[in-house]
Structures are given as structure tokens and as C-alpha cells.
C-alpha positions in Angstrom: 0.0 0.0 0.0 1.5 3.4 -1.0 2.5 5.8 1.8 0.6 9.1 0.7 2.2 12.3 1.9 -0.1 14.9 3.4 -2.2 17.0 1.0 -1.5 20.6 0.7 -3.2 22.9 3.2 -4.3 25.3 0.8 -6.5 22.8 -1.1 -10.0 23.5 -1.3 -12.3 21.0 0.7 -13.9 19.7 -2.7 -10.6 19.0 -4.1 -9.2 17.5 -1.0 -12.0 15.2 -0.7 -11.8 14.1 -4.2 -7.9 13.6 -4.3 -8.6 11.4 -1.0 -11.1 9.3 -2.8 -8.8 8.6 -5.7 -6.1 7.5 -3.0 -8.6 5.0 -1.6 -9.4 3.6 -4.9 -5.8 3.1 -5.7 -5.3 1.4 -2.1 -8.4 -0.9 -2.5 -7.2 -2.1 -6.0 -3.7 -3.0 -4.7 -2.2 -1.5 -7.8 1.1 0.3 -7.7 1.4 3.7 -9.3 3.5 2.2 -12.1 0.6 -0.3 -12.8 -2.0 2.6 -12.5 0.1 4.5 -15.1 0.1 1.4 -17.4 -3.4 0.8 -17.3 -4.6 4.4 -17.6 -2.2 5.7 -20.3 -1.2 8.5 -17.9 2.4 8.5 -16.6 3.5 7.5 -13.1 4.6 11.3 -12.5 1.3 12.5 -13.5 -0.4 10.3 -11.0 1.8 11.4 -8.3 0.7 14.9 -9.1 -2.9 14.0 -9.1 -2.8 12.0 -5.9 -0.8 14.5 -4.2 -3.2 17.4 -4.7 -0.8 19.3 -6.8 -2.8 19.0 -10.1 -6.3 18.1 -10.8 -6.7 15.0 -12.7 -8.3 15.5 -16.2 -11.7 13.8 -16.6 -10.3 11.3 -19.1 -7.7 10.1 -16.5 -10.7 9.8 -14.0 -12.6 7.6 -16.2 -9.5 5.5 -17.1 -8.7 5.0 -13.4 -12.5 3.9 -12.7 -12.1 1.3 -15.5 -8.9 0.2 -14.1 -10.1 -0.3 -10.6 -13.6 -1.5 -11.5 -15.3 1.6 -10.0 -18.5 3.0 -11.2 -17.3 5.9 -13.6 -20.5 8.0 -13.3 -20.2 8.4 -9.5 -16.5 9.2 -9.8 -17.0 11.8 -12.6 -19.7 13.4 -10.5 -17.3 14.0 -7.7 -14.7 15.1 -10.3 -17.2 18.0 -11.7 -17.5 19.3 -8.0 -13.7 19.4 -7.7 -13.3 20.9 -11.0 -15.6 23.8 -10.1 -13.7 24.4 -6.8 -10.4 24.1 -8.6 -11.6 26.9 -11.3 -12.6 29.0 -8.4 -9.2 28.9 -6.8 -7.6 29.5 -10.3 -9.7 32.5 -10.6 -8.7 33.9 -7.2 -5.1 33.4 -8.0 -5.6 35.4 -11.4 -7.3 38.3 -9.6 -4.5 38.3 -6.9 -1.8 38.4 -9.7 -3.8 41.1 -11.3 -3.9 43.3 -8.4 -0.1 42.5 -7.8 0.7 43.9 -11.4 -1.6 47.0 -10.8 0.2 47.6 -7.8 3.5 47.4 -9.2 2.5 49.7 -12.1 1.2 52.3 -9.8 4.5 52.1 -7.8 6.5 52.5 -10.9 4.5 55.6 -11.9 4.7 57.1 -8.5 8.4 57.3 -8.9 8.2 60.1 -11.4 6.7 62.6 -9.1 3.6 64.6 -9.3 1.8 65.1 -12.6 2.4 68.3 -14.8 0.5 71.5 -13.5 0.9 70.9 -9.7 3.3 72.2 -7.1 6.5 74.0 -7.4 7.0 74.7 -11.2 4.1 76.9 -11.4 3.8 78.5 -8.0 3.1 82.2 -8.4 5.5 83.3 -5.4 8.6 84.0 -7.7 6.5 86.4 -10.0 5.3 88.4 -6.9 8.8 88.9 -5.7 10.0 90.0 -9.1 7.8 93.0 -9.2 10.1 95.5 -7.5 12.5 95.2 -10.5 11.2 98.3 -12.3 12.2 100.5 -9.3 15.9 100.4 -10.5 15.8 103.6 -12.6 15.7 106.8 -10.7 13.1 109.5 -11.3 14.1 112.4 -13.2 13.4 114.8 -10.3 16.2 113.4 -8.4 19.0 114.7 -10.7 17.7 118.4 -10.6 19.8 120.8 -8.2 18.1 120.8 -4.6 15.5 118.4 -5.3 14.9 115.9 -2.5 14.5 112.2 -3.3 11.1 110.6 -3.1 10.9 108.6 0.1 9.0 105.8 -1.5 12.0 105.0 -3.5 14.1 104.4 -0.3 17.0 106.5 -1.6 19.1 108.5 1.0 19.9 112.2 0.5 22.1 113.0 -2.6 25.1 114.4 -0.5 26.2 111.5 1.4 25.9 109.1 -1.6 28.4 111.2 -3.9 31.0 108.9 -5.3 34.6 110.2 -5.3 34.4 110.4 -9.0 31.4 112.7 -8.9 28.6 109.9 -9.7 25.9 108.6 -7.6 27.0 105.6 -5.5 24.7 102.6 -5.2 23.1 102.8 -2.0 21.5 100.0 0.1 17.9 100.6 -1.1 19.0 100.0 -4.9 21.2 97.0 -4.1 18.1 95.2 -2.5 16.1 95.0 -5.7 19.1 93.5 -7.6 19.8 90.9 -5.1 16.1 89.9 -5.0 16.1 89.7 -8.9 19.1 87.5 -8.9 17.7 85.1 -6.1 14.6 84.9 -8.2 16.5 84.0 -11.2 18.4 81.3 -9.3 15.3 79.7 -8.1 13.8 79.7 -11.4 16.8 78.0 -12.9 16.6 75.2 -10.2 13.0 74.6 -10.8 13.8 74.4 -14.6 16.6 71.9 -14.0 14.3 69.8 -11.7 11.5 69.6 -14.4 13.9 68.6 -17.1 15.5 66.0 -15.0 12.2 64.4 -13.9 10.7 64.5 -17.2 7.8 66.8 -16.5 9.0 69.4 -18.8 8.0 69.9 -22.4 7.7 66.4 -23.9 8.9 64.7 -20.7 5.6 63.2 -19.8 5.4 61.6 -23.2 8.8 60.1 -22.9 8.2 58.8 -19.2 4.9 57.2 -20.0 6.3 54.1 -21.8 9.0 53.4 -19.2 6.2 53.3 -16.6 3.9 51.1 -18.5 6.8 48.7 -19.4 7.0 47.7 -15.7 4.1 45.1 -15.7 5.2 43.5 -19.1 8.4 42.4 -17.5 6.3 39.7 -15.4 5.9 36.2 -16.8 3.2 35.6 -19.4 -0.1 34.8 -18.2 -0.3 31.1 -17.9 -2.8 28.6 -16.2 -2.2 27.9 -12.6 0.6 25.4 -12.2 2.0 26.0 -15.7 5.5 27.4 -15.3 7.0 27.8 -18.8 6.0 28.4 -22.4 8.1 27.6 -25.7 11.8 28.2 -25.4 11.8 28.2 -21.7 10.4 24.7 -21.8 13.3 23.2 -23.6 15.1 20.6 -21.3 12.5 20.7 -18.7 10.5 18.1 -17.3 6.8 18.3 -18.5 5.2 17.2 -15.3 7.4 19.4 -13.2 6.6 22.3 -15.2 2.8 21.6 -15.2 2.7 20.9 -19.1 1.3 17.5 -18.9 -2.1 16.0 -17.9 -4.8 18.2 -19.1 -2.6 20.6 -20.8 -1.1 17.9 -23.1 -2.4 15.4 -25.9 -0.9 12.6 -27.9 -0.5 13.9 -31.4 1.5 10.9 -33.0 2.0 7.3 -31.9 3.6 4.1 -33.1 3.8 0.4 -32.2 7.4 -0.8 -31.9 7.5 -4.4 -30.9 5.4 -4.6 -27.6 6.3 -1.1 -26.8 3.8 2.0 -27.5 5.8 5.2 -28.7 4.0 8.5 -28.6 4.7 12.2 -29.1 3.1 14.3 -26.4 2.3 18.0 -27.3 1.2 20.8 -25.0 -0.4 23.7 -26.9 -0.3 25.7 -23.6 3.5 25.3 -23.3 4.2 25.1 -27.1 6.5 22.1 -26.5 6.4 18.4 -27.1 8.0 15.3 -25.5 8.4 11.5 -26.4 6.7 8.9 -24.2 7.3 5.0 -24.2 4.8 2.5 -22.4 4.6 -1.2 -22.1 8.5 -1.3 -22.8 11.3 -3.4 -21.3 14.0 -2.0 -18.9 16.7 -0.7 -21.0 14.5 0.7 -24.0 15.0 4.2 -24.9 13.0 6.9 -26.4 14.0 10.3 -27.8 12.4 13.4 -29.1 13.1 15.5 -32.1 11.9 18.4 -34.4 13.4 18.5 -37.7 17.2 18.7 -37.4 16.9 19.6 -33.8 17.4 16.6 -31.3 16.0 16.6 -27.8 16.6 14.8 -24.9 16.3 10.7 -24.1 14.3 8.8 -21.7 15.4 5.2 -20.6 12.8 2.7 -19.3 13.5 1.1 -15.8 11.3 -1.1 -13.8 8.2 0.9 -14.3 8.0 -0.1 -17.9 7.5 3.4 -19.2 9.5 6.5 -19.6 9.4 9.9 -21.2 11.9 12.5 -22.4 12.4 16.2 -21.3 10.7 19.0 -23.5 11.5 20.4 -26.8 10.1 23.6 -28.0 8.3 23.0 -31.4 6.5 25.0 -33.9 3.3 22.7 -33.7 2.1 19.3 -33.0 3.1 18.1 -36.5 6.7 19.1 -36.4 7.7 16.7 -33.5 8.9 13.0 -33.8 9.3 10.3 -31.3 11.9 7.3 -31.9 12.8 4.4 -29.9 15.5 2.0 -29.7 14.6 -1.3 -27.9 17.0 -3.3 -25.8 16.3 -6.2 -28.4 18.0 -3.9 -31.0 14.6 -3.2 -32.8 14.1 0.6 -33.8 11.1 2.6 -35.0 9.7 6.2 -35.0 6.3 7.8 -35.1 4.5 9.4 -37.8 2.2 12.3 -37.8 -1.5 11.7 -37.7 
């Protein structure tokens, strides 16, 4: 009797009950996982994932298990339908969570570029009000007339004390103050302009910053079904069961009978990759996958009487071929359906 590991804590109760029921069927039948795989057409690794609660078994696998164990298929598929709805709800919650994470990442990235144009420092009116005394620099003509007194509103002291040694009027404190204020205003405006240019909020800056911000979510992994971890080139050299490309996400697209062994090409449209599988074989038999001139991995049969290769990215279901070399020396390959 197999020793089952504890089911994942996060499993939905419906899925947990269904996985437990499948375990009981296998226990009562007395079949090993290798025997279950041989009788159902699904690999031993796939059944380990189904019975371990890591992946929901496809309906076809459930029907095949019912036939292999002498169980009423109608009752078992009824329980599968309840588990499948629960599994779909869990996937929807996962997708919504991932969407919220992507939105939060996008908002955080957009926030790095500061406040939007039209607010805050660059357009504050304070510098303009400070610059208004600038027109006071010229002196009224009345100040140059002999004996005329300066207008108190201009803040210029009597003419006598301000005489420079060369005969010209010296710059008094009242006249230096507007110049200093004007210089300070110009300096502030230059700093503000530099900040606007650096942050991309100036003319055209917003248009350039937007693509960088919107690019943040696209760096995340492509949207894939729950449990699937690769697509196309990233699947090459990976185990199809470990990466979630097998089971319900795969189909047999080519097969051949070589001696007593059954050789198949398994293709996953979701992962855009293919792999070879051999069943009902003898220890030492080998199977390999290829696509045109591109050779993939090789699988060797052990005591379980089946084996499969690692994945190879392919252009479509008809571009992959599986070939076997039996321990007896016999060879053969699949042909596309």
C-alpha cells in the first residue's frame, strides 16, 4: 500500500475530498503507481501529481482509473465535476491576486516619476510676486535736479552722502536690494527648470516617461494557467510534469507500435512544447524526441516499464517526432497523425 504524503493545506475542501477518494481507490485496487500508469495511459509522475493534490486529474484520467479499478465511472466523474468547479474558483482567485499585484507594481512605478504636470513648485506664483520691484531700479528724473529731494517711496538717501569720489551717485542699500532679490528669483527659477527637465515633467517629458512606466508590468511572466511554469523556449530541457505541461494541458499527436512498446509524441499547446513517451516497454528501452534537425532529450525505461523525455520547443504538433531503440535492437519512429 502506498504511503501518501499529506495533502497541501491550501487545497479547497472539495478538491481535498476528491484526491482522498482517488487514493482510496488505488489502495483498494492493490495497484502500484506504475501499474496505474500502465493501465490508464497517464504517466507515473502525472499520477503522483494528481494523488498528491498538486494538479487536478483530467476527466479522461479519472474515467480510465475507474475502469482500471472497477469503479462506477458515473459516480466518480460526479465528484470530479464538483472538484473541477472548486479548482476553477481557486484559479480565478489566483488570477485576480496576480492582477492586483501587477496593478500595484504599475502604480508604484508611475509614482517614482513625481507629481503630474500642473501641480506644485514649477508653477507657484510666489517668484513672480517677488520679481515685481525690478522696475524700481531707474531713478526719477526729479532726483537729478539741483536741490531736489528724493521721493521717500524709493528708499534712496539724500544725494550728498551718496556722492562717489568720481562725482557719480553711489549705489545705496535701497538700490542693491532689488538687484539681489532679482538674482535670487532667477536662481530659483533655474533650479526649478533643472528639476523639471531631469524628472521628465517638462515639455515632452511626460510623453517620454509614460512608456517606461507602462513597461513595468510587461516584465512579469506571461499569463499562464495555474501550475504551468514555462512556455516555448523556456520549456526546452524541462520536465513536462514538473513544469505543469502534462495532464490536462497535453495530448498525444503521434504514436507507433514498436514491438510490444507503444511510442507517443505528447504535445502541449499551452506550453508550445513536445516530448516523447514510451509505455509497455522493457527495462533498457530508450525513447527520444526531435523536431526536424533539432534533437531533444532521451528517456530510458526502468522497472516501471515506461519513460518519457524532457521537453523540446516546437512550432506545432506536427513538427515533432518520437523514436525508440529497444534493448532487443529493434528501432522505430512515430508518424504524424
